[in-house]
N, C-alpha and C positions, 0 to 999 in steps of 0.2 A: 504494500500500500504506500502511496505517496500523496502529497498535497500538491495539486496541480499548479496553483498560482505562486508557489514558492520555488523558484528556480534552484536554489542550493539543495533543497530537499529532494527534488527530482534528480539532480545531478549526482547526489550522494548514492541514491538507490541505483542509478544507471551504472555508476562506477563499481559498486559492490557486485551487481549481477554480472557484468562483463569480466570481472576479475576471477570469477569462479572457474574451475578447471574444465568442466564438461562442455560438450557442444550444447547449443541452446536454441530454443524456439521461444519467441516472445509474443505474448498476446497483450496488446496495449489498448486500454480503454480509460484513458485519463481525460476526464471531462467533468468540469464543475457546472452543473446545470444552472447555478445561480448567476454565473458570470460568463455565459456562453459566447458573448461577443468579444471578450478580452483574451486574445491569444499572445499578448506581448511576452509572457513568461516563457513561451516556447523558444524564443530567440535569445533568452538569457540562460537557458538550460543547455547543458552539454550533451546534446544528442550525438556528438562525435564519438562517444563511448561505444555506440552501436556499430560504428564502422570497424568491425572486429571479425576476424576470420572464424571465431568460435560460434558466431551467430549464423544459423542457417536460414531462419525465417523470422519475419516480423509480420504479425497479423494485426492490422490497425482496425479497430472497431469503434463505431460511434457515429455521431451526427455530422462530424467534420473530418472524416478520414483524409480528405484531400490536403488539408492544412498540415496534418502530421506527416503525410507522405512527402510533401514538399520540404518540410523541415528535415526529414531524414535524408532526402536527396542533397540538400545543402550541407548536411553533415558528412556526405561522402558515402552513404550506404547505397550499395548497388540496387538498382531497380528490381532486378530479378529476385532479390531476397524479400521483397515486400508484397503484400496483398492487402487490399482495402475491402472491408465488409461492413454492411450496414447494421448487422445484428450479431449478438454473441452466439445465437443459435447456428451461425454459419461456420464457426471456427473449426468444427470437426472435419470439414472437407479439406482443410489446409494444413493441419498438423500431420507430421510424418509418423509419429508414434514409434520412432526408431529407438530400439533399446539403447540405453546409455545417454540419450539426449534429454536434457532437462527442459521442462516447460515452465516459463515464468509468466505470471499474470501481473501486469502493472495496471493498477486501478487507483482512481481517486478515492478519498475517504467517503465520498458521496455515493460510491458505486459498490458498496459491500454486497448488496443483494445480487447484482450482476456478476460479481466475482464468485459468489456461491453457485450461481447457475453455471458459470463457465467450468468450474471444477466438477460439477455434476455431469456435464457433457463429456468431459475427458474421462472421468471415472467410468461412465457407462460404455464408452468406446473401448477402454482398456479391459473391462470385464467381458466385453463381447469379443475379445481376441484381436484388437487392433494393433497391439504392440508387435514389432517384428525386428529382425536384425538388419 
């Protein structure tokens, strides 16, 4: 969890995640519904951490995925590593479920219910045999 409007908080989380040793897939749904028109924090946040060879996929979820997509591009993240989806219900189609790959959910503190749903989706997929080598 992170606080979307506080760039140092986001940057610290991004740094921590990208410093972990495993390959990673990121599901990001950082969106504060109370200040939806203010995206200035995105350009003060170090999205450059995600320009990292250990990150295989970034799934951008929310009402404004194009803005995050553009910010990731400015940070040097390759286009082919990103996908934009409108709903958390779509993430299952884009996760690899490759054994040994960590899945990180980056969400705003206003998105706890959405995070719980995202984890349920992944758990159901894994219980259904989605994990593979």
